[in-house]
N, C-alpha and C positions, 0 to 999 in steps of 0.2 A: 288220506292225510299223511304228510311226511312225519317220520319218526322224530321224537324230541332229540335234541343234541345230546351226545354222550358226555357225561360229566366225570371229572377226574378228582379224586380225593387222596389225601395223604393218610396212610393207615399205620405208619410206624416211623421210628427215628433211631438211627444208630449214629453215635457221635464220639469222636476222640478229638479233644482240643486242649489248648494250654490252660483253660479255666474249668474244665470238667469233661469227663469221659462217660457220661450218661445224660439223658435228657434232664433228669432231676438235678444232677450236679451242675450241669450247665445253667439251668434256670436259677438255682440258688446263687451261683456266682454272679449272674447278670443282675439279680435283685440287690445284692449287697455291694455292687461296684467293684468286684474283685478283678484284678489285672493279672494276666499270665506273662507279661513282658518283663524281662530282667536279664542279668548277665548270662551269657551262654554257658551251659553246663556240659554239653556233649564233648567239648574239647577246649583247649586253652586258646581263646580267640582274642586275647587282650592286645595283640599286636595289630589287629585290624581296626580301621577307622570307626566302624560300627560293630560293636561286640555285644549288643543286646538283641534279643529275639524272643519270640513266644514258642516255647517247646512243650510238646506233650510229655508230661512227667510219667515216668515209670511204665512206659509202654513196652510190653514184652509179648511179641506176636504169638509165641507158642503157648502162652497161657490163655489166649483168647480164641484163636482159630481152631475150629473143630479138629479133634485128634485124628480123624480119618483123612484130613487133608494136610497135616503138618509136614508130610514128606516133601511138599512143594515149597516150603519156606526158604530153602537154600537157593531157589530160583526167583526169589522176590527181594528187591531192594526195599528200603524202609517205606518209601512212598507207596509201593504196591502192597506191602504188608498192612499199612494203616488203612488203605482203601478196602482191601478184602475183609479185614476185621470189621470195619464199619458196615460193609454190605451184610455180613453175617448178623451183626447185632440189629441192623435195621429190619431185616427179614424176621428175626426172632421177635422183635418188638411188635411187629404186625401180625404175629401168629402164623407166619407162612414158612413152610419147609419144602424141601425137595419133593416134588411130586404132588403138591397141593394144588398146583395150577397146571393145566395141560401144557406140556413143554413148548409147543408152538404158539401159545398165547401169553407167554411171559418173556420179556426182554430186558435190556439194560441200556441206559444212556449214562456214560461216566465221563467226568471231566478230569483230565490229567495231562501232564506234559512229560517230556523225557526225564527220567529219574536222575537223581544226583549220584554220580559215580562214586563209589566208595574207594578210598585210596588204595587199599590192599589189592584190588582187582587190576590196577594198572601200574602200581608203583614199581614192581619188579621189572616189568617189561620196559618201562620208561628209563629205569636206571641202566639197564643193559644197552639201550640205544642212545644214551646221553654221552657226548664226547667232549664237551667243554663249553665255556660261556659264549664263545663266538659262534659255535654251531651246536646248539643245545641238543638237537636230535639228528642222528644219522639215519635217514630213511632206509638205506640198504641194510644197515644193522638192525633197524626195527623189524623189517620183514624177515630177516634171516634168524635173529636171536630173540627179539622182543616179542613178536606176535605169538610164537608158540607158548610163551609164558602167560598169555591172557587166558583166564578161565573160559572153557568152551561155552558155558552158559551165560557169559557176560552180557551179551546183547539182550537176551530174554529177561534179564533182571530189571532192565531199565526202560524198555519200550513203553510209550504212553498207553498203549492199549492193554497192557497186562492186567490192571485191576478189573477191567471189564471181562477179559478172557477168563481169569480165574473165577470170577463170580458166575459166569455162564456154566463153567464146569461144575462148580460147587453145588449149584442149584438146578442144573439141567435146563438152562434157559435157551430155548431154540427159536425164540421170536426175534424181533428186530434188535440189533446190537450195534452200538456205535460208541466211539470215543471222541470227545470234543476237546480241542486243544488250544483255543485262543486265550491262553493265560488267564488273567483276572476275570474275564467275561465268561469263561468256559462253564462254570457251574450253573449260571442262570440260563445259558444257552442249552445245556443238557436238560434242565428241567423243562424248558419250553419245547424242545423237540419231543420229549417223552409225552408231554401234554398233547401235542398234535397227533402223535401216533395213537394214543388212546382215543382221542376225539374222532379220528377217522375210522376206528374200529379194527386197526391192525394188530391190537393186543388187548388183553384185559388187565394185565399188571405190567408196569415198567419200573424196574429198579433204577432210581436216580442217585448218582453219587459224585463225589469229588475227593481227590486226595493229593496232597503235596507235602514233601518233607525234605527240605534242602538245607538243613542246619548241619553242614559238614564243611571241612576246610576248603575243598575245591570250589563248591558253590558259593560259599561266603566270600571267598577271595574275588570270584568273578562278579558277584553282585555289588561288592564294595567298590569295584572298579567302574561299573557301568550303570548301576541303578541308583535312584535318588534316595539313598538311605540316610537317616539322621546321623549326625555326629555328636548329638547331645546324650552321650552314654550316661552322664552323671544324673540325668533325670530319671533313668530307669523306667518304671511303669508310667511315668508322665511324659515320656519323650515323644510319642506319636500324638499329634494334636490336630484332629480333623477340623477343617474349616476355621482354623484359628489364626489370628494375626501373627502369632509367634511360632507357627509350624516350621519345622526344619527338615522334614523328610519322614520317611516311613521306616519300618524294620520288617524283617522276615518273620513269618510264623509258619507253623505246620499244623495240619488238621486232616481228618478223614471223616466224612459225613455221608450217610446214605439213607434214603427213605423210599419205600414202595409207593408209587403213584398208581392208583387203582380205579378202574371204572366203578362208578357209584353202585350200580346194580349188583356187580360182582361182590363188592365189599359188603353190601347189605345182606346178600344171600348167605354169606359165611359168618355174619354177625361181627364184623370187624369194628374196632374202635376207630373213629374218624377224628383226625387231628385238625384238618383244615381242608379247604377246597381250592384248587387252582382254577381260575376262571378266565384269564386272559394272558396273552403273550405277544411280544413283538421284538424284532431285532433289526438293526440297520448299521449304517456307517456314518460317522461324523468326524471329518478331518479338520474342522475349523476350531476356533477358540471360544466362540460365543455360545455354543451348546444348542444351536437351533436344530440341528439334526437329531441330537439326543432328545430334545423336547418332542420332536415329531415321533420318535420311537415310543416314548411314554404315552403320548396321546393315542397312538395306534393300539397299544396294549389295553388302554382304558376302553377304547371303542370295541375292541375284541371281546372285552368282558361286559360291555353294556353298562359301564360305570362312569359317573361324573366325578371330576376332581373333588367336589364337596362331599362325596361318599367315602373318601379315603381317610382312615384314622392316622396313618403315618407313612412316610416314605423311608425305606431302609436303604441308606446310601453306602457306597464303597468307602468314602472318607479316608483316603490314603494318608493324609497329613503332608502331602506335597503341594505347596501353594498353587502352582499353575494348574495342576490337575484337579485339585479341589475346586478352584474357581470355574473351570470348565464344567464339572459335574453340577456345581451349585447353580450355574446359569441355566443348564438344561432342566433341572428340577424347578427352578423359579419360573421358567418359561411356561410351565403348566400349572403350578400350584401357587406361585408367588410366595408370600410368607404365611399363607393361611394354614398350611398343613405342616405339622411338626416333622422334623427330619431326625432319624435315629441312625447313628454311625457306630456300630459295635467294634469295628476293626481295631481301634486303639487298645482294646482289651487283650488281643491275642496276636497282633501283627498281620502282615499281608501273607496269606496262605496261598497266593497264586491261583491255580486252577481250583483249589478247594474253597477259595474266598466266597464265591457266590453262594455255595450251599451252607457253609457255616454261618454266614451272615443271615441267610434266609431262615435257617433253623432258629435264630434268635427271635425273628418276627413270628414264626409259627408258634413258638412257646409263649410269646407275648399275647397273641390272639387267644390261645387256649386258656391262659390264666387271667386274662382280662386286665393286664397291666403292661405298660411300656417302660422299661428301665431307662435311666438317663444315659446320655453319651458322656464318656469320660474325656477329660483333658480339653474340653472346649470352654475356655475361660474368657478369651477376648476375641469376639467374632471378627473375622476378616471382612473389612468393608467390601472386598471384591466378591464375597459370597452372599448373594441376596436371598438367603433362606433363614428359617427359624429352626435352630437346632435344639432339640429337647435335651436338657441337662438336669442334674439334681435327682430328687427322689422319683421313684416310679409313678407314672400318672395313669389314671384309669383309661382303658381302651373304650372309646365312646362311639366308634363307627365300625362297620363290619369289614372294611377292606384295608389291606396294606399293599404297597407297591414296592417290590425289590428291584433296584436298578444296579447295573454294573457296566463297566466299560474297560477298554485297554488304552494304553498310550498311543496305539496305532489307529484308534478310532472306532473299533468294534463296540457297539452298544446293544444292550438288551434290557428288557423290562418284563417283569412277571407280576401279575395281579393275583393275590390270594384273598380268600374270604374266611372269616371266622365261621367255624362250623356250628350250625344251629339246625336241629331237626325241623 
């Protein structure tokens, strides 16, 4: 007889977010409707059109990262520091340390993008190469005088694969290792790839994570120029309005989240506490506006899990608060669930954390399944007629069914869906 399929369970959670930097703190903030969006504190952003964001308060990497590894902090931008710190806390929460798993049987799938360059790393070189308003940069002068002023470790601080690289060193992970970079969809894609690796037997434990921290002058200037950020700064924590008729755009957030995904037999053998089970996954592309391809991805994930739409307690949506993108997402969800399944959109509490969005949003549903309550979505007051879904708002409601579906997408059309199950022995 064929062996039963290998199962993948979540056995720990490490989190840094604008509304809580532990699972308990995050859950308390979700239940009470706390928002982490407000005026930017990291620098004076008042001259920018959008100067609100969701920042991780009081994050100091050297107080979190193991002292044996702190020598590497100078080679980590904030995005990397947050990711490595989350990886460490996720492993600790699962009761896993270096050497507890055979090195070749533990790996990492991490969602990240190119880190936000800190101004001191390039300011001196740029100043030396700047010659005037009509020719801002003299490339000959840049090569001759500017480039030598760039710190030699500059590139290693910001590469997308750095959180995964540092995690593999910190925990001697010699199994499958990959960095997933498609922006907002990256977190769900990383979780799905880890799920497939475990299911086919290529590892026993996969650390899944995501991090992004771009609340700095250079990144904020670029995002204000090119991204659909809200200009309703006066609304503060009420500015990002998912699937709402009065939505005016999103804002940036920062987060780092990591959790070990573990083969069930391996977790049981070591007596691990199980938070939830990942049971289905799918990804695809939809460049249309009707969400038909997005709906197909969700159906494929449900089929992979052997789950019917009526078995799903809630859909965890991205809910950017950008009208045209929210309508695309809502049509995809409605194409599978109609208005029968409530939609939960937690992003309005902490902003768009890019590559970390999928995992911080997923963490909210993992905690909801664990505690048996689904918090309400913030800032959804006037449903957009173009969003044919039922968004859950108000007080927490009881979780009544065993499954949740986390969906994510990018403005380029990458789509992903992950099905998770409330853990019951």
